[in-house]
C-alpha beads as a LAMMPS data file, in Angstrom:
LAMMPS data file: protein, C-alpha beads

49 atoms
48 bonds

1 atom types
1 bond types

-500.0 500.0 xlo xhi
-500.0 500.0 ylo yhi
-500.0 500.0 zlo zhi

Masses

1 110.0

Atoms # bond

1 1 1 1.247 -6.274 17.580
2 1 1 1.763 -4.251 14.409
3 1 1 3.278 -5.795 11.287
4 1 1 5.117 -4.068 8.435
5 1 1 3.467 -4.129 5.009
6 1 1 4.464 -2.857 1.583
7 1 1 2.134 -0.884 -0.656
8 1 1 2.174 -1.491 -4.422
9 1 1 0.782 0.822 -7.101
10 1 1 -2.152 -0.816 -8.896
11 1 1 -1.495 0.789 -12.281
12 1 1 2.299 0.495 -12.698
13 1 1 3.127 -2.204 -10.109
14 1 1 5.991 -0.398 -8.382
15 1 1 6.492 -0.791 -4.619
16 1 1 6.501 2.765 -3.313
17 1 1 5.622 2.768 0.394
18 1 1 6.212 0.784 3.601
19 1 1 3.770 1.148 6.491
20 1 1 2.440 -0.882 9.397
21 1 1 -0.948 -2.162 10.471
22 1 1 -2.617 -4.106 13.253
23 1 1 -3.812 -7.405 11.694
24 1 1 -6.381 -8.024 14.428
25 1 1 -8.287 -4.805 13.785
26 1 1 -7.712 -4.751 9.972
27 1 1 -7.562 -8.337 8.682
28 1 1 -8.345 -7.341 5.068
29 1 1 -5.888 -5.855 2.596
30 1 1 -5.473 -2.100 2.817
31 1 1 -6.193 0.134 -0.196
32 1 1 -5.197 3.801 -0.011
33 1 1 -4.723 6.672 -2.438
34 1 1 -1.035 7.626 -2.575
35 1 1 1.253 9.572 -4.886
36 1 1 3.144 7.421 -7.412
37 1 1 6.420 9.113 -8.436
38 1 1 6.757 6.933 -11.537
39 1 1 3.387 8.066 -12.941
40 1 1 3.461 11.521 -11.282
41 1 1 -0.127 11.283 -10.063
42 1 1 -2.215 9.951 -7.192
43 1 1 -3.166 6.299 -7.703
44 1 1 -4.589 3.431 -5.658
45 1 1 -1.966 1.494 -3.689
46 1 1 -2.775 -1.956 -2.273
47 1 1 -1.097 -4.067 0.374
48 1 1 1.192 -6.804 -0.962
49 1 1 1.260 -10.336 0.404

Bonds

1 1 1 2
2 1 2 3
3 1 3 4
4 1 4 5
5 1 5 6
6 1 6 7
7 1 7 8
8 1 8 9
9 1 9 10
10 1 10 11
11 1 11 12
12 1 12 13
13 1 13 14
14 1 14 15
15 1 15 16
16 1 16 17
17 1 17 18
18 1 18 19
19 1 19 20
20 1 20 21
21 1 21 22
22 1 22 23
23 1 23 24
24 1 24 25
25 1 25 26
26 1 26 27
27 1 27 28
28 1 28 29
29 1 29 30
30 1 30 31
31 1 31 32
32 1 32 33
33 1 33 34
34 1 34 35
35 1 35 36
36 1 36 37
37 1 37 38
38 1 38 39
39 1 39 40
40 1 40 41
41 1 41 42
42 1 42 43
43 1 43 44
44 1 44 45
45 1 45 46
46 1 46 47
47 1 47 48
48 1 48 49
């Protein structure tokens, strides 16, 4: 079963994206490179708890 997660920008702290993941196959927090509209550049976004 997939769960919804929110992705937060590591540099500015804004919550920019909502996605889903399978917790059985990916139990760790997800880190992806995404565009941050507040900073106008690609930054690392991490899953929030």
